[in-house]
C-alpha positions in Angstrom: -14.3 -27.2 -10.7 -13.8 -26.0 -7.4 -16.4 -23.7 -5.6 -15.5 -21.1 -3.2 -16.9 -22.0 0.3 -16.5 -20.5 3.7 -14.4 -23.4 4.4 -12.0 -22.7 1.3 -11.7 -19.4 2.5 -10.6 -20.6 6.1 -8.1 -22.9 4.5 -6.6 -19.9 2.9 -6.4 -17.6 5.8 -2.7 -16.8 6.9 -1.4 -17.5 10.6 -2.4 -14.1 11.4 -6.1 -14.6 9.9 -5.7 -12.6 6.8 -5.5 -12.8 3.3 -3.1 -11.2 0.7 -3.9 -9.3 -2.3 -2.7 -11.8 -4.7 -5.1 -14.3 -3.0 -7.9 -12.0 -3.5 -6.9 -11.3 -7.0 -7.1 -15.1 -7.8 -10.7 -15.8 -6.4 -12.6 -12.2 -7.1 -13.7 -11.0 -10.5 -11.6 -8.2 -11.7 -14.7 -5.9 -11.2 -13.8 -6.0 -7.4 -10.9 -4.2 -7.9 -12.2 -1.6 -10.4 -11.4 2.0 -9.4 -9.2 0.7 -6.4 -5.6 2.3 -6.3 -2.6 -0.3 -6.5 -2.3 -2.4 -3.4 -5.8 -1.5 -2.2 -8.0 -4.1 -1.0 -11.8 -4.5 -2.2 -14.5 -3.0 -0.3 -16.0 -4.7 2.8 -18.1 -7.9 2.1 -15.7 -9.2 -0.8 -15.9 -12.7 1.2 -19.7 -13.1 0.9 -19.6 -12.0 -2.7 -16.9 -14.2 -3.4 -18.7 -17.6 -1.9 -20.4 -19.7 -4.4 -18.2 -18.8 -7.3 -16.5 -21.6 -9.6 -13.0 -21.3 -9.9 -10.6 -23.5 -11.6 -8.4 -26.2 -9.8 -5.3 -24.2 -10.7 -6.9 -21.0 -9.2 -7.8 -23.0 -6.1 -4.1 -24.4 -5.8 -2.7 -21.1 -6.2 -4.8 -19.4 -3.6 -3.7 -22.3 -1.0 -0.1 -21.8 -2.3 -0.2 -17.9 -1.5 -1.1 -18.8 2.0 1.2 -17.0 4.4 3.1 -15.5 1.5 2.9 -11.8 2.7 4.1 -12.7 5.9 7.5 -14.4 4.9 9.8 -11.4 5.5 8.1 -10.8 8.7 9.1 -14.0 9.9 12.5 -13.6 9.0 12.7 -9.9 10.8 10.9 -11.8 13.9 13.5 -14.5 14.1 16.4 -12.0 13.8 14.8 -9.7 16.6 14.4 -12.6 18.8 18.1 -13.5 18.9 18.8 -9.6 19.3 16.5 -9.2 22.1 18.0 -12.2 23.8 21.5 -11.1 23.5 20.4 -7.6 24.6 18.6 -8.9 27.7 21.5 -11.0 28.5 23.9 -8.0 28.5 21.6 -6.0 30.5 21.3 -8.6 33.3 25.1 -9.1 33.5 25.6 -5.2 33.7 23.0 -5.1 36.2 24.6 -7.7 38.4 28.0 -6.0 38.4 26.5 -2.8 39.3 24.9 -4.6 42.3 28.0 -6.4 43.0 30.2 -3.0 42.9 27.5 -0.7 45.1 26.7 -3.6 47.6 28.5 -2.7 51.0 31.2 -5.0 52.1 29.8 -8.2 54.2 30.4 -7.2 58.0 33.0 -9.6 59.7 32.7 -10.1 62.8 
């Protein structure tokens, strides 16, 4: 049976450096969540309290499988926003160029 180590915790961190609540519920005892409201994370120091605990192989695999799961919707949003921003900036630049051409004084011919 796997034992929770600092390396295991690091391998389960998201690309933004955090964990999701589902991951914590897998590796922490239920007493860590006693008295907390729904969606609330355990008190500070939970990682140190989790280290050296034994978990099953299934829990270990679930912990790693849930990595970045809480960011899935944000990745999609960011991808769509990036395309929108690129299109917006493209239009802004073309409008700026049109305004510059319209307001430039005609070139003097000798």
